[in-house]
C-alpha positions in Angstrom: 45.2 111.4 72.2 49.0 111.6 72.0 50.9 112.6 75.0 54.8 114.0 75.1 57.4 111.5 75.7 59.8 113.0 78.2 63.1 111.5 79.2 64.5 112.9 82.5 68.1 112.5 83.6 69.8 112.0 80.3 72.2 114.7 80.9 73.3 113.1 84.1 73.5 109.9 82.5 75.7 111.1 79.7 77.7 113.0 82.3 78.5 109.6 84.3 79.2 107.8 80.9 81.8 110.4 79.8 83.3 110.3 83.4 83.5 106.7 83.5 85.2 106.6 79.7 87.7 109.1 80.8 88.6 107.1 83.9 89.0 103.9 81.8 91.2 105.8 79.4 93.3 107.4 82.1 93.7 104.0 84.0 94.7 102.3 80.7 97.1 104.8 79.7 98.7 104.2 83.1 98.8 100.7 82.6 100.4 101.0 79.2 103.0 103.3 80.6 103.7 100.6 83.1 104.2 98.1 80.4 106.3 100.0 78.3 108.7 101.0 81.1 108.8 97.1 82.0 109.4 96.4 78.2 112.4 99.0 78.5 114.0 97.7 81.3 114.1 94.1 79.9 115.3 95.3 76.5 117.9 97.5 78.4 119.2 94.6 80.2 119.3 92.4 76.8 121.0 94.9 74.4 124.3 94.5 73.4 127.3 96.1 75.5 130.1 97.4 73.8 130.3 101.1 75.6 127.2 101.1 77.5 125.7 103.9 75.1 123.1 101.7 73.3 121.7 100.5 76.8 121.5 104.2 78.0 119.8 105.3 75.0 116.6 103.4 75.7 113.6 105.5 76.1 109.8 105.6 76.3 108.1 108.3 75.1 104.2 109.3 75.1 102.8 109.8 71.8 99.5 110.8 70.7 97.9 107.3 71.1 100.2 105.5 73.3 103.8 105.2 74.3 106.7 104.6 72.0 109.9 102.2 73.1 113.2 102.5 71.5 116.8 103.3 71.5 117.9 106.3 69.7 119.8 109.5 69.7 123.5 108.8 68.4 122.8 105.1 68.8 119.9 104.8 66.6 121.6 103.6 63.3 123.8 101.2 65.6 120.8 100.2 67.6 119.2 99.0 64.3 122.1 97.0 63.1 122.4 95.3 66.7 118.6 94.3 66.8 118.5 92.6 63.6 122.1 91.1 63.1 121.8 87.5 64.4 125.4 86.9 63.1 127.0 89.3 65.7 128.9 87.9 68.5 128.5 90.0 71.8 131.4 88.8 74.1 130.4 91.7 76.6 126.9 90.5 76.9 123.5 91.2 75.3 122.1 89.9 72.3 120.1 90.7 68.8 116.6 90.8 69.1 116.9 93.0 72.5 113.6 94.5 71.9 111.3 92.4 70.1 112.3 89.1 72.3 111.1 90.8 75.6 108.0 92.1 73.8 107.0 88.6 72.6 107.7 87.0 75.9 105.6 89.5 77.8 102.8 90.3 75.2 100.4 88.2 77.0 100.9 89.4 80.4 100.8 93.0 79.1 97.5 92.4 77.5 96.1 90.8 80.8 97.5 93.6 82.9 96.1 96.5 80.7 92.8 94.8 80.7 92.8 93.9 84.5 93.7 97.7 85.5 91.0 99.0 83.1 88.3 97.3 84.5 86.0 99.9 86.1 
């Protein structure tokens, strides 16, 4: 004789799982924003100074799957050139690779920070 198999509480289980996933996503995105803000701060302090426009143009912007960090506006072409040209001198301070270097230097710390914050 066969009996019908019934699973009870599946809806509650799925609701709890979805709530946990949502919490992880929200906490992770806040941690990513923290890292993006930290990176921008470091990058601004390493960006070359001529008039200060480049440093003031730095931004963190939310995009669909994370955050974008950069330097733009009127300074976008200037920002790219200043970032890439290792042969330029910067008598008023700053240096080339002002975004890349802090990112590489802090990458492990950012990964650990996001991982630690994302634990439920």
